[in-house]
N, C-alpha and C positions, 0 to 999 in steps of 0.2 A: 595509473596503477590501482588507485583506490576503487575506481568504478569496476575494474576487472575483479578485484577481491570481493566487492559487494555482490556482483553478479554470480560469481562462482559459489559464494556462500549461500546464496538463495537457491541455487540448483542443488547443492549438497543437502540443504535443509529438506527439500522435497524427497531426495533419495533416502534420507535417513528416516523420515516418518512414513514413507511408503503409502500414500493415500490412494494407491491404484485401484483398490476395490470400489472406491467411491468416485472414481475419476469422472464418470458420466454426470455426477451431481456437482462436481467441483470446478471443472475447467472454465466454466463461464464466470465463476467468481473471480478468476484471474483476469479475464477480459474486462469485466466490470471494473475491477481495481485499476487496470491500465487506463480505462476511459476516465474514471473519476480523478486519478492522479494527473492525467494530462489536462483535464478541464481546470482543475484547481491550480496546479503549479504553473501552467502556461499563463493563466490569467494574472497570478500574483507576480510572476516575472515581468509581464508586460507593464504592470503598474509600478514596478520598481521596488517591490517588497524584499526580494532576495534574488540571488543569481547563483548559478552553478559553474564550477570549473569544468572546462572541456565540454561545453554544451553542443548540441546538434541543432542548427537553425531550422532544419526540416521538421523537427518535432517540438516546436514551441520553446526552443532554448533549453530543453531537458537533455541531460546526458543519455545517450541511447541505451547503455547497459543498465543505468538506473531505472529507466522507464520499462525496459524488458523484465528486469528483476521484480517489478511490482506484480507481474503475473503470478510468480511463485509465492510472493507474499500474500496475495489474495486467496490463493488456494489453501495456504496454511491457515489464514484467518478463518476461512469457512470450515475447514476440516475440524478445527478444535472448538468451533462455536458451540456452546453448551445448549442442550435442549431445555434445561430447567430455566424458567423465566428469572428466578432469583439470582442466577449466576451470569446472566447475559450482559448486563451493564458493567459489573465488575470485570468481566472478561474483556470487554471493549476498552474500558479504562486502563487495564493492565497492558493490553496491546498498544494503546496509544502512548503509554509511558515507555514501553520498550522501543517503539519506533522513534520517540523523541530522544531516547538515549543514543540510538544509532545516528540520528541527525546531529546531535551534539558532538559525537565523535567525528562525523564528517565535517562539522564546523571547525572543530579543533585542528583538523588536518587541512583546512581551507578548501575543501571541496564544495562547500556551500558558504556563501557570504550573505550576511544579513545587512540590508540597507535600511529599510524602514520596517523592521521585523524584530521579534523576540521569541525566545523559547516558549513563553506562555501562549503567544499567538499560535505557535506550532502545535502545542498540546491541544488547544481547542479545535484547531483545524483538523488534526488527526482524529479526534473524537467524532467530529462532524463527518469526515470522509469515511471512517470505518462504519459509522451508523448507516450512511447512505449505501455503502457496498453491501452490508449485511441485509438491509431492507430490500434492495433490488434483488439480491440473491434469493432471499426467502420468497419474494413475490414470484420469481421465475419458477422456483421449486413448487410452489402451490399450483401454478398453471400447469406444470408438467404432471403433477399428481392427478389433477382433474382430467387430463387428457388420457390417462392410462386406464 
């Protein structure tokens, strides 16, 4: 039930912010996020750092709805990413703290189990993952602008 709520919440988030005007610039941020989440989480699950309740073996032991919801999270991350350089790192830091809060709620309800892991590890991993997503997204945007 928790993964269903998580997935529906992520869809509602997209519907509320309505990033449709920028959809052509944002949809691939969602795909990048899905790829980064899969690469990081499936690797850490494989080495025994943590595990999820109700995983899907076909997608690296990640819960399907959790993995799909990362698409919407990536779109939101990119949509609100500030243009001013001074605000970019604080934005990623705040986003990482918010995602950590969601993870801690999931941990409290036992949808994620830490084995050889801690919330501090998650915070640094979230920072790293969000920086990678934004970096790749910006890189693709630069390539698209040069092509136009």
